[in-house]
N, C-alpha and C positions, 0 to 999 in steps of 0.2 A: 632350715626351711628353704624350699626352692622359690622360684619367682612367682608361682601361683599361690604361695602361702601354705603349701602342704608340707607338714613335717616329714623329714626323711624317713622316720620310723614307719610312717603309714604306707610307704612303698613296698613294704615286705609284710609277710604274715606276722602277726603279733602273738608271741607266746608268753603266757603268764605262768611262772613257776613260784609257788609259795609253800612254806612249811605248814601253813594253816589255810583253810579255805575261806575264812571269814572275809567278807566284803569283796571277794573276787567277782561275784555275780554283778555287783554294782559297778565295779571297774569295767567289766565286759560291756555292760549296757552303755556306760559313758563313752567307751571307745567306739561302739557302733554308732552312737548319736554324733560323736565328733567326726567320724568318717563321712557320714551323710551330710553334715554341715559343710564339709570341704568338697562336696560333690563326688565323693567316692562311694563305691559299692562295698559292702562288708557283710560277712556271714559268719556267725559262730559255728565252728566246725566240730569241736571235740572237747571232751572232758576226760577225767581220769578213768572212767569205766569203759573206755574203748580198748580193743585188743592191741592196738598199735601205740598206746600211751607210753609203755615202757621203752619201746624202740625209739620214739621221738625224744624221750628224756636222754637216752644214750647218745643219739645223734647230735644233740645240741650241747652235750656235756653238763647236764644239770647235776648239781651236787647230790650226794646220797641223802636220802630223807626228803627230798623234794619230789613232788609229783605234778604232772601236767593237770592243771585245773581248767584252763581255757585256752583255746587256739582259735584265732580269728583270721580269716582270709580277707584281705583288703586290697582293692585295686580299682581301676577304671572299668565300669560295667560295659559290656558289649552292646547292651540295649537298655532302654529305660522302660520298665514295666508300667503298664497303664493301671493306675490305682482307681478302683471302683469304690466310691464313698457311699456308705449306706446312710439312709435318713436317720436322724437322731431318734425318732420314735421306735426304730428297730433296735437301738442300742441302749437307750436309757429307760429304766422302769422305775416308777415312783411307788414304792411300798409293796408292789406285787407285779407279777408277770402278766 
């Protein structure tokens, strides 16, 4: 970790390679939440159905049989988007819409 408490791994894109896809979505969500908690911007970029997935696997030397399941871009955002919160009555419906 650096002096701001940000893990060194968060300074680069995070690539997840697994032989099975189970739980990868949960891990991806946790990484996105952790990045936000550390004041970083993060964006899920790709999965295995992208045309460049095989090329990325070759570039990083992923073992045969592994496929790119999740790729996350992490860094310091250039700007902070303004979040517009909707009122709860627009989001929560009790028994019917």
